[in-house]
N, C-alpha and C positions, 0 to 999 in steps of 0.2 A: 504493500500500500504506500510505501514511501516514508522516509523520515522516521522509521522505526515504529509506526503506528499500525494497529490492526483494526480493520473495520468489523463491526458486529451489526448484522442486518437481519431483520425479521419482516415478513410480509403479512399483511391483512388483505385477503383477496375477497372481493365481493362478487358473488355469482347470482345473477338474476335467474330465477327458476322458470322453466317453461310450462307453467300452469296456465289453464284457460282463464282463471280469475285471480284476483289479488289475494294477498295473504289473509286478510281478515274480513273481506266483504265479497260480494258477487260481481263487482265491476270487472270489465274485461281487462286482461293483462295483455297489452299490445303496445307496439312502438309507433310513434308518429300520430298523425291525424290532427284535427283542430284542437287548440288548447282547451283544457279544462272540461272536456266532454265526457271522459270516463271517470266520473266522480260520483260519490253518493254521501249521505250523512255520515257513514262510518269512516271513510277515508278522508273526509273533510273535517272530522272531529266535532261534529255538531252535537249539542247537548242531547243526552238520552240515547244516542246511537251505541250499540253494543257490538264488539268484535266477535267473530267466530273463526277459529283457526282453519286453514285450508289443509285438508287431509293429504292431498296430492303433494303439497310442499313438504309435509312431514315424511311422506314416502320417499321423496327424492333425497332428503337429508339423510335418511337411514341408508339408502343405497350408497351414497358417497361415503358414509361412515364405514360400511362393509369394505368398500374398495380401498380405503385407507388403512384397513386393519385396526380400526378404532373400537372403543367401547361404546355400545349403544345404550344409553341410559333409559331404563324403563319409565323413569319419572324425571321430569325436568320442569322448569318454571319460566313464565314470561314476566318481565319487569318493565317498568317505565324508565326511560333514559331522558332526562329533562334537558332540553336546550332550545334556544329561541332564534330561529331563522325564518325568513319568509316562506321557504319551501317546505316547512314542517307545520302543517295547518293545526295540529293538535297542541303544539308547544312541547310535545314529547314524542319519542319513538318507542314503539313496542318492540322489545328485543328479549333475548333469553338472558337470564341472570347468572348467578354464580355457577349453576349447573346447566350445561347445554345438552341437547339431544345426542350430540357426538362429542366424545371426550377422548383425547389422545390420537394415536395413529401416526403414520409416517409416510414419506415419499422417498424414492431413490432417484438421485440425479447424478450426472457426471460431475465430479469435483473439478474445481479450477486448479490446474497443475501449477500455476504461478504462485498460489498461496498454500497448496496442500502438498507440494513436492511430487505429485503424480496425478494422472487423470482418472484414477480408480473411482468406482461408484461410491456415492456418499449418501448416507441415510439422514434425512432431514425430518425432525420431529414436528408433528402437528399438535398444538395444544388443545384445540377444540374447533368445532364448527357449529355455529348457532344460527337459529332462524330469527329473522327480523323483517321489518318492512322498510322499503326504500322511501326516500324523501322525494319531493317534487323536484323541479328543475328551475333554476334562476337564469334569466337572460339579461345580461348587463349591456348597456350601451345601445339598446334598440332605439331609444331616444335619449338625447343628452340629459344626464342626471337622473335617468329612470332605470329601475330594475323591474322587469316583468316576470311573472311566475306562472308556470304551467304545472298543474297538479295532476295531470294524467298519470305520472309515474308514482305519485304518492300512494303508498300501500302495496306496491308490487313486491312479491315475495323475494327476499334475499337470503342467501346462505353465506355467512361470513366465515371464512376459513382463516384461522389465526395460527400462523407458523411460529415456532420457537426461534429465538435469535441464534440460529445455527449457521447462518450464511456468512461468508467472509469476503465476498467480492461482488461487484455488480454483475459479473458473468454468472456466478452461482444463483443470484436472485433471478436473472433472466431465465436460466435453465429451469428453476423451480416453477416459474410462472408458465412456461411452455408445457411442462409435464402436467401441471394442474389443468391447463386449458385442454390438452388432449384427453385427460381423464373425464372432465365434466361433459365434454361434447360426446365422447364415446358412450357414456352412461345415458345420454339423451336428456339430461336434466337442465342443460343450458345450450343456447344456440352458439355461444362463444363470440358473438359479434362485438368486437371491442370498440368499433367506431360508434356504435349505438349505446355503449356503456353497459352492455349485458355482462361483460366480464372486465373487471377493472381492479386496481389494487392501490393500497396505501403502503408505503415503505417506511419502516423505522430504522434509523441508522445512528450509530455512535462510533467514536474512535477511542481506542485505548492504547497505551504503550504495549509493545509486543511482550508477551509473557505475563502481563497483568491480568488477574481474574476479575477484578471489579470493573463494572461497565462505566463507560463515559456518559456524558449528557446526551439524551436521546432527542433526535429531531425527526419529525414525521413529515413525509412528502405525500400530499394528497392527490387522489384521483388520477392515477397514471393508467392510460388506456391503450398502451401498445408496449410490446416487448422492447422495442428500441428506445422508447421514451423512458422506460424503467431503468434500463442500463445507463443511458446518458445522464439521467437525473442523479442517479447514485454516484456515478463517476465524478460529476460536478461537485456533489456534496462532499465526497471524500477529499477532493482537492481543496474545497473551501474550508472545511474543518481542519485539515492538515495545516493550511496557511495560518489559521487563527492560533492553533496550538503552538506552532513553531515561533509565532510572534509573542508568545506568553500571554495570549488573551484567552478568555473563556468562551466556550460554545454555549449559546443560549438555548434553553428548552423551548422549542417553538414548533408551530406548524407552518410548513412552507408549500408553495405551489410550483409546479414546473411550467416554465415558459419555453415551449419548443422553438419559437422563433428566435429568441435570444440565446438559447442553450443554457439558461440559468434557472436555479430555484430562487423564488422570491418570498419574503416573509409575508404571512397572512395574519397570524395571531399568536398569542402565547399558548403554550401547550396546556390543555386542560388536564387536571387530575381527576381520578374517579369521583372524588367528593363533589366536584363541580357539576356533575350530572345528576346528583341527588337521586340515585337509583332507589326504587322501592317496588315491591311486588305489584303487578298489574291486578287491580281489584276486580276487573270485569272478566278475568279469565281464570279458570281453575287450573290445577297442575296438569301438564301434558303427560298422560299415562299411556304407554304402549304395551300391547300384549306380547309376551315372549314368543309365542308361536308365530305371530305376524312378523316379528323381527327376523326370526329364523327363515321364514318363507321368502323374505326379500333377499336374504343372503344367497339362496339357491337360484335366484333369478338373475344374478349378475352375468353380464356378457363377458366374453374374453376381453380383458383389460388391455389398453394400448401397450404397456410395457411388456406384458406377456406376449402379445402379438409380435412386437418387434423382436423379442428373443426367439420366437419361432421362425420368423423370416431369416434371422441371422444364422440360426442352426441349419435350416433347410436349404436356403438359397445362397448363403455366404455373402449377405449384403452388409455393408458398412453402417455405422451408427448414423451418419448424416443421411444416407439413403432411407433407412427405416424411419427416421424421424420425419422426413418429408412425406413418405408414403402413409404415415399414421397421422398426418396433419388434420384429418377429419374422418369421421366414420364413413362418409360416402366414398372418399378417396381410398381408404383402407379396404373397404368391401369390394370396390372395383378391382383393386390389385389382386386380391385373393381369387376373385372370379376369373380374371384375365390369366393369372398364373396357371389355374386349373385348365382353362380352355386351351392354352397353347402348350402346356406341359413343360414350360421353362421359366422359372421364376426370375432368373437373371435377365433374360430377354424382356420379360414383362415389365420389370422394374426400369430397364433402360428406356423402353418406349413411353412409359408413364411419366418418367422424370424428364424426358426429352421432348419427343414429338407431340405427345398428348398434352403436356403442360403448356407447350408453346401455343397450341390452338386454344386452350382454355384461357390463357392470359390475353390472347389477341381478341377473342370473342366475348370474354367475360361470362358470367353466369356459372351454372353448375354442370357437373358431368351428365346429370339427367337431361338438362336442356340441350346438350350436344346431340343426344339421340343416337350415340354409337354404343351398341351393346357390347359387353366384354367378349361374348362368344364370336362376334363378327370380327373384332380386332384380333382375337386369338387365331382365327382362321388365316388372317393375313400373316401373322407371325409364323404359323405352321408352314405356309407356302415358302417363306424365306428359309426356315430351318431345314426343310426337305430338299432345298435346292431348286424348286420349281420356279422361284422368282428371286431376282437379285435384290439385295438390301437397298441399293440405290433406287431401283424401280419401285420397290414397295414404298419407300419414304417419299419420293419425289412425285410419283405419278398415281399410284393406286390409293395410298392413304388419304390424300386431299379429296379424292372423289367419293370416299366412303360417307361423307357428310351430305352429299347431294344425290348420289346414285344408289338406288335401293338394291342393286345387284350384289351378289356375293363377291368377295375379293377375287376369287378365282375367275368368275365371269368377267369382272372388270379387266383383269389382267389379260384374258383371252381377247376381249374386244380391242384392247390397246396393242395387241401383238407383243406382249411382254413376257409371256411364259417362257421359261428357260429351255433351251435346246440341250438335251443330255446325250445325244448320239455321239459316242466317242470318235467315230470316223469323221463326222462333220467337224467336230472340234479340232481333230488332228489336221484335217485339210486346211482349216482356217489358220492354225498355228504355222503350218508349212508355208502358207502364202505370205504371212507376215515376215517369217525368217528370210524368205526369198526376196522380199521387198526391202529388207534392212540387213544386208549381209555383213556390213562393217560392225554394226552393233552386236549381231549374233556371234561374230568371230571374237570380239572383245569379251563377251560374256563367257564364251567357252574358255577363254584364257584367264578367267577369274574375276573380271570386273563386275561384281554382283549388283552394283548400283543400276546396271542396265536391265536387270530382270524385270523390275517394275515398269520400265519404259515399254518393253516388249509385251508384257501382260496387258498393259493398257491399250496397246495397239490391237491386240487380239480381241479384247472385249469390245473395242470400238468397231472392229470389223464384223463382229458377231451381232451388231445392233443392240448391244446391251442385254442379249438373251442367253449369254453363256455364264456358266457357274465359274467364278474366279478360282475356286479351289481346284476344280477339274482342269481349268486352263493351266494353272501352275504345274499340276502333275503331268499333263501331256506335253507342255513346253519342256520340262526336264527330260522326258523320254526322247523327244525329237532332238534336243541338243546333244544327247548322249550318243546318237546314232553315228556321228562322225568322230 
């Protein structure tokens, strides 16, 4: 970290749950739309309105707890957290108190070799994950001197995942957020849309001299909604706090915001202590009691988790960590890869096409894999044509693949119509090779004398003479035989 200081970082990740209604009322849980239309007396905090917990949100919290290997508490409580901002219509937030529905658990991330001495896996503790309601949204500067408030988001169910201060660098914080993002989207409990605020985090950071156990003064950075912003904000804060400590100054306990345009964290307010929130039990809600059999039934419903899926791909297809991380970026992408690997029978080839050609089309067109309309089985047939030698890789990529999005025919039919199917007749290939050797006697003679750089030149000429329909592997084999004749 520089100057003998060690960073101590913990994340508080806010996950908007994909329920149909809000946490304590029947208002629709959706993003966007006209301001303040998805509200009711409950989420507006009007007198006499009573909250009712959303069972689906509780189910999602328990699913995440199982995925984290956490303790699921059969009894937990809701509390009132008092603070006063325009986007909090009740003047308090309903959240879980000292005991949350999910307690403990852990995540495995790749450690930062620069601070750990090696890249080995690192176990990061989770302190708890508690249910609460989201606040509304403030819009500043719409008109000079005014703040407008949209309460459509007020009451949306949140699961706040509180990580232990086990992270030692901005890189480790970014990796933790990525692993959590893959997890909640794979479980189907969050859509993971960071631009819309469905998945965001606050980061707590302090610095201490290397080897010291006591923690330094903690600074909180609020509402980071991208992996890159998290890493940049923490890197800036490490540098800022290091400069203060080296100058003999103190780091103030405060809440800061990240300004992406300037690349700086900016002070917002002094850091609140727990007593400032005046927590007390929510009088309108009884304890949240979960039946043990229901908890166990949810455990058995867990899908294959992203990190287990990545380990399977590594073992079966020998894929690297960066490749598996990208393939596991979303459930849709991961499912497509599994189906494509099965369809073509070659996981390595499937990964190369998904991370290359298919990703380029997705980036160019935008939207989802489903919107592209290319079934994995159809793309798998194209890959089988290449692996069987019936179609060259260049023809598959440059001519057949682009047509799969407009032409309903099979890859084989498209290749036949374009005259691209490879010619495998050994005598035809040998005749083509002999013709090229006769046309380039000097290069052929130099290759026979050991100038290997000319082999690629002659192979290229043969492939061109064959109209792109010859198998390069077969051409290499027959060229070697023809050269050996003399």
